[in-house]
Wavefront OBJ file of the C-alpha trace (Angstrom):
o trace
v -35.604 -51.591 18.370
v -34.137 -49.308 21.014
v -31.709 -47.631 19.008
v -33.976 -47.050 16.409
v -36.413 -45.545 18.131
v -33.900 -43.127 19.179
v -33.220 -41.988 16.455
v -36.748 -41.061 15.144
v -36.928 -39.484 18.735
v -33.802 -37.534 17.875
v -35.134 -36.070 14.748
v -38.019 -35.404 15.906
v -37.590 -33.312 18.605
v -34.669 -31.772 16.181
v -38.131 -31.039 13.352
v -39.844 -29.672 16.402
v -37.273 -27.250 17.387
v -36.331 -26.387 13.541
v -40.308 -25.680 13.620
v -40.301 -22.837 16.804
v -37.608 -20.958 15.357
v -38.840 -20.600 12.063
v -42.177 -19.425 13.935
v -40.298 -17.588 16.121
v -38.915 -15.096 13.751
v -42.137 -15.077 11.961
v -43.383 -13.954 15.045
v -39.258 -11.647 15.218
v -39.729 -10.452 11.105
v -43.263 -7.908 11.888
v -41.750 -4.600 11.540
v -40.062 -6.418 8.184
v -43.278 -7.604 6.416
v -44.552 -3.642 7.302
v -41.159 -2.522 6.027
v -41.757 -4.361 2.601
v -44.752 -2.482 2.316
v -44.193 0.482 2.544
v -41.579 0.650 -0.196
v -42.968 1.533 -3.713
v -43.072 -0.358 -6.141
v -42.559 2.018 -9.442
v -39.824 4.326 -10.102
v -41.953 7.807 -10.157
v -42.883 6.456 -6.615
v -39.146 6.571 -5.452
v -38.831 9.910 -3.570
v -35.267 11.388 -3.447
v -32.057 10.635 -5.427
v -33.444 12.840 -8.023
v -29.924 12.700 -10.897
v -30.442 8.669 -9.991
v -33.670 8.118 -10.900
v -33.719 9.977 -14.151
v -30.671 8.180 -15.100
v -32.556 5.055 -14.355
v -35.530 6.111 -15.919
v -33.627 6.216 -19.068
v -31.718 3.415 -19.343
v -34.967 1.583 -18.505
v -36.960 3.352 -21.368
v -33.598 2.109 -23.292
v -33.581 -1.338 -22.784
v -37.348 -1.255 -23.461
v -36.855 -0.462 -26.924
v -34.615 -3.323 -27.772
v -36.797 -5.450 -26.170
v -33.647 -6.230 -24.137
v -32.425 -6.738 -20.563
v -31.203 -4.256 -18.458
v -27.352 -3.551 -18.064
v -25.826 -4.859 -14.906
v -26.102 -2.221 -11.835
v -24.169 -1.613 -9.253
v -25.882 0.525 -6.877
v -23.174 1.881 -4.103
v -24.018 3.837 -0.420
v -25.005 3.442 3.230
v -27.409 1.113 4.883
v -31.659 2.045 4.387
v -31.343 4.207 1.323
v -33.416 2.498 -0.713
v -30.934 -0.127 -2.214
v -32.752 -3.461 -2.186
v -36.111 -0.879 -3.344
v -34.505 0.598 -6.071
v -33.448 -3.537 -7.442
v -37.522 -4.784 -7.118
v -38.804 -1.983 -8.803
v -36.291 -2.137 -11.011
v -37.480 -5.806 -12.157
v -40.902 -4.296 -11.328
v -40.887 -1.629 -14.495
v -39.054 -4.509 -16.570
v -41.613 -6.795 -15.557
v -38.955 -9.404 -15.151
v -38.657 -11.669 -11.870
v -36.473 -11.378 -9.114
v -34.146 -13.517 -6.590
v -32.470 -12.361 -4.392
v -28.907 -13.198 -2.246
v -26.143 -12.176 -0.355
v -22.683 -11.943 -1.218
v -21.843 -14.362 2.168
v -24.893 -16.673 1.495
v -22.841 -17.638 -1.756
v -20.222 -19.778 -0.180
v -19.343 -21.841 -2.918
v -18.882 -22.129 -6.709
v -21.983 -24.752 -6.970
v -24.384 -22.032 -5.465
v -23.924 -19.636 -7.548
v -24.341 -22.043 -10.829
v -27.815 -23.790 -9.243
v -28.391 -20.017 -9.136
v -27.925 -18.879 -12.616
v -29.083 -21.671 -14.166
v -32.390 -20.851 -12.809
v -32.580 -17.873 -14.804
v -34.819 -17.317 -18.073
v -34.343 -14.007 -20.335
v -34.707 -10.863 -19.076
v -34.625 -12.168 -15.563
v -32.945 -10.374 -12.646
v -30.090 -11.463 -10.032
v -30.080 -9.551 -7.052
v -27.154 -9.514 -4.440
v -26.243 -7.677 -1.478
v -23.590 -6.741 0.098
v -21.425 -8.071 -3.448
v -18.113 -6.832 -2.219
v -18.126 -9.812 0.890
v -18.783 -12.315 -2.591
v -14.934 -14.982 -1.774
v -12.627 -14.912 -4.938
v -13.621 -17.932 -5.764
v -16.604 -17.280 -5.935
v -16.114 -14.073 -8.182
v -14.355 -15.636 -10.503
v -17.211 -17.576 -11.763
v -19.345 -14.387 -11.959
v -16.900 -12.285 -14.086
v -17.590 -14.865 -18.020
v -21.417 -15.210 -16.395
v -22.303 -11.457 -16.695
v -19.605 -10.886 -19.660
v -20.725 -14.568 -22.090
v -23.496 -15.418 -19.977
v -21.418 -18.358 -19.718
v -19.823 -21.065 -16.440
v -17.100 -23.265 -17.286
v -17.284 -24.922 -14.071
v -14.436 -27.691 -13.343
v -15.019 -31.809 -11.760
v -12.329 -34.234 -10.162
v -8.960 -33.198 -10.444
v -5.522 -34.145 -11.982
v -5.635 -36.780 -15.044
v -9.495 -37.276 -14.736
v -10.275 -33.222 -14.426
v -12.540 -32.424 -17.125
v -14.719 -28.221 -17.964
v -17.971 -28.536 -18.366
v -19.187 -25.273 -19.939
v -22.880 -24.005 -19.376
v -25.129 -21.288 -21.383
v -27.122 -18.813 -19.263
v -29.491 -17.173 -20.335
v -29.346 -13.821 -20.777
v -30.134 -11.922 -17.066
v -29.421 -8.354 -15.045
v -27.206 -8.796 -11.923
v -27.768 -6.023 -9.506
v -25.382 -5.571 -7.473
v -25.657 -3.438 -3.651
v -22.665 -2.456 -1.782
v -21.816 -0.610 1.156
v -18.248 -0.422 0.450
v -17.454 0.165 -3.391
v -13.329 0.814 -2.424
v -13.914 -2.953 -0.600
v -15.189 -4.576 -4.260
v -12.353 -5.831 -6.757
v -11.387 -3.479 -10.120
v -12.273 -6.259 -12.070
v -16.071 -7.018 -11.493
v -16.491 -3.431 -10.716
v -15.359 -2.268 -14.491
v -18.053 -5.365 -15.632
v -21.146 -3.581 -14.334
v -22.908 -0.941 -16.924
v -23.755 1.567 -14.707
v -22.958 2.602 -11.284
v -24.645 4.169 -8.924
v -24.325 6.040 -5.670
v -26.851 6.908 -3.188
v -26.149 9.256 -0.866
v -27.893 10.779 1.995
v -31.948 12.388 1.419
v -32.362 16.015 2.934
v -35.069 16.504 5.398
v -37.321 17.531 2.745
v -37.192 14.056 0.636
v -37.058 12.286 4.758
v -40.270 14.394 4.634
v -42.020 13.418 1.775
v -41.571 9.802 2.129
v -43.025 10.515 6.081
v -46.380 11.554 4.911
v -46.475 8.441 2.020
v -45.676 6.173 4.756
v -48.014 7.449 7.091
v -50.663 7.954 4.768
v -50.627 3.970 4.237
v -49.874 2.977 7.791
v -53.023 5.003 7.893
v -52.255 7.577 10.522
v -52.364 11.682 10.799
v -49.662 13.521 11.101
v -48.922 17.630 10.835
v -46.809 18.946 8.812
v -43.790 20.350 11.174
v -44.357 16.041 13.288
v -43.125 15.023 10.255
v -40.620 17.740 9.392
v -39.017 17.415 13.144
v -39.219 13.570 12.334
v -37.386 13.098 9.615
v -34.363 16.117 10.538
v -33.738 12.369 13.373
v -33.967 10.143 10.708
v -30.312 10.595 9.933
v -30.883 11.686 6.223
v -32.223 7.615 5.860
v -35.287 5.909 4.425
v -35.486 2.964 6.580
v -34.819 4.948 9.992
v -37.687 7.589 9.547
v -39.508 5.048 8.421
v -38.981 2.879 11.602
v -39.550 6.602 13.673
v -42.688 6.764 12.457
v -43.552 3.557 13.108
v -42.316 4.016 16.945
v -43.964 7.695 17.199
v -47.863 5.850 15.615
v -46.927 2.900 18.450
v -46.668 6.506 21.238
v -49.776 7.708 19.751
v -51.999 4.910 19.829
v -51.481 3.618 22.713
v -51.740 7.469 24.926
v -54.438 7.959 22.788
v -53.616 10.484 20.532
v -56.116 10.713 16.801
v -52.935 11.965 15.012
v -49.108 12.809 15.505
v -48.089 16.387 17.220
v -45.449 17.678 16.780
v -45.563 17.248 20.605
v -46.147 13.120 20.464
v -42.660 13.456 18.261
v -40.330 14.930 20.488
v -41.667 12.394 23.445
v -42.066 9.538 21.736
v -38.127 9.816 20.184
v -37.315 11.215 24.470
v -38.299 7.607 24.636
v -36.808 5.735 22.915
v -32.953 7.699 23.440
v -33.243 10.122 20.077
v -32.208 13.069 19.922
v -32.562 16.518 18.428
v -29.314 15.885 16.215
v -30.700 12.329 15.397
v -28.426 10.484 17.436
v -29.144 7.522 19.312
v -27.662 6.495 22.297
v -24.466 4.169 20.643
v -23.856 7.357 18.213
v -23.484 9.404 21.516
v -21.735 6.625 23.267
v -19.478 7.212 20.474
v -18.487 10.446 20.617
v -18.494 10.419 24.379
v -15.911 7.810 24.798
v -14.183 9.582 21.639
v -14.039 12.843 24.152
v -13.568 11.613 27.265
v -11.234 9.017 26.524
v -8.833 10.252 23.946
v -9.681 14.276 24.740
v -11.449 14.092 21.024
v -8.849 12.061 19.133
v -7.104 11.287 17.063
v -7.646 7.390 18.110
v -7.513 4.483 15.742
v -10.605 3.219 14.925
v -9.861 -0.691 16.585
v -8.822 1.160 19.505
v -11.919 3.062 19.561
v -14.067 -0.748 18.663
v -12.001 -2.369 21.413
v -12.776 0.187 23.991
v -17.088 0.370 22.860
v -16.959 -3.223 22.965
v -18.123 -3.265 19.738
v -18.187 -4.380 15.724
v -15.231 -1.990 13.707
v -17.490 -3.196 10.949
v -20.749 -1.334 13.257
v -18.650 1.602 13.679
v -17.783 2.221 10.227
v -21.149 1.067 8.138
v -23.125 1.848 10.908
v -22.396 4.626 13.187
v -19.543 6.930 10.736
v -21.107 7.513 7.351
v -23.310 9.638 9.684
v -21.386 11.719 12.112
v -19.307 12.427 9.079
v -21.847 14.046 7.557
v -23.348 15.942 10.240
v -19.241 17.454 11.118
v -19.091 15.627 14.601
v -16.046 13.191 13.411
v -12.581 13.398 11.168
v -11.198 10.731 9.000
v -6.912 12.060 9.635
v -4.233 10.134 9.201
v -3.862 9.672 12.674
v -7.050 8.082 13.444
v -10.723 8.971 14.117
v -11.145 12.395 15.963
v -13.865 14.457 17.321
v -14.888 18.458 15.487
v -15.520 20.856 17.886
v -19.101 20.486 17.209
v -19.663 17.359 18.594
v -17.668 18.638 21.730
v -20.690 21.137 21.264
v -23.211 19.231 20.445
v -22.321 16.734 23.685
v -22.054 20.137 25.956
v -17.878 19.045 26.168
v -15.128 21.231 26.589
v -11.366 19.895 24.962
v -8.800 19.243 28.052
v -5.425 21.260 28.001
v -3.138 19.000 25.905
v -0.125 18.839 28.939
v 2.718 21.082 26.952
v 0.371 23.798 26.000
v -0.253 24.102 30.603
v 0.845 26.460 32.461
v 4.061 25.332 34.401
v 4.436 28.277 36.746
l 1 2 3 4 5 6 7 8 9 10 11 12 13 14 15 16 17 18 19 20 21 22 23 24 25 26 27 28 29 30 31 32 33 34 35 36 37 38 39 40 41 42 43 44 45 46 47 48 49 50 51 52 53 54 55 56 57 58 59 60 61 62 63 64 65 66 67 68 69 70 71 72 73 74 75 76 77 78 79 80 81 82 83 84 85 86 87 88 89 90 91 92 93 94 95 96 97 98 99 100 101 102 103 104 105 106 107 108 109 110 111 112 113 114 115 116 117 118 119 120 121 122 123 124 125 126 127 128 129 130 131 132 133 134 135 136 137 138 139 140 141 142 143 144 145 146 147 148 149 150 151 152 153 154 155 156 157 158 159 160 161 162 163 164 165 166 167 168 169 170 171 172 173 174 175 176 177 178 179 180 181 182 183 184 185 186 187 188 189 190 191 192 193 194 195 196 197 198 199 200 201 202 203 204 205 206 207 208 209 210 211 212 213 214 215 216 217 218 219 220 221 222 223 224 225 226 227 228 229 230 231 232 233 234 235 236 237 238 239 240 241 242 243 244 245 246 247 248 249 250 251 252 253 254 255 256 257 258 259 260 261 262 263 264 265 266 267 268 269 270 271 272 273 274 275 276 277 278 279 280 281 282 283 284 285 286 287 288 289 290 291 292 293 294 295 296 297 298 299 300 301 302 303 304 305 306 307 308 309 310 311 312 313 314 315 316 317 318 319 320 321 322 323 324 325 326 327 328 329 330 331 332 333 334 335 336 337 338 339 340 341 342 343 344 345 346 347 348 349 350 351 352 353 354 355 356 357
């Protein structure tokens, strides 16, 4: 009896721990809930990426006229530019149900089969970070995308047999931050390949003004433009900075966001006039002070910073490359003169150039 009671106590304890974890995550994800509420639900509400948007409108109208599911779509680009938002917009415009997952979450072929067999005609399967699908799972995706069928092998050796699954016609929308890591067979099976680029300040200003309206906070035009300039060309960052400035304004008892409050709030959060945050400046500072501006390999740079290589490649480098503060060369990463000027640093003279007399 004691063993059974202790077993029950252990189960109850584990259940309580899990519930506490769920509750804490629900509290921590409050920003995520706000972020979802700021997302547009229609293609006409989506701001920026005009060329991509026009092609998507044509694809949607053509599919609706034929009364067919949309062809498979691959969305690529840096994080925070709207790939997930576009996937949900496409589902809304097609009047379809969307099932969202990610590449690392699908560990086994059985996981994928369970997802695909639950899709109805016209449903959308959205796979974020699709380049991180395992090779075994990827092999099952090919026939599913082309023929809407899956062959699943049960048992091994002389007892092995193949079970065929017929799938409903669905649309696969894949999102990736690193299109180059996708295998050619998988990439070639997508009917549409769209690349999202960083946003211009004018488009970000419109996004910020729309978000401010949803959040019921008044913002000046010059304040919205300043926020846009410091948002790294990324709507997700623009909305995040807007929420932080809103907090600052409400606590300081102001009734609207002005240029002055934007500058004060972002200064307290370590975001400078170029949109660089603490990590960006740390990367450039190490590159300039430790390696005299480079070139240096990304592995060495990551080790010096005690950061993951993926963090530098996916999060930090794209914006620094875009604004011309960083160069990728065959010998490694190199800081540009603009980066030296931004940090008020000067390039040291190399030993061979020094006056030896």
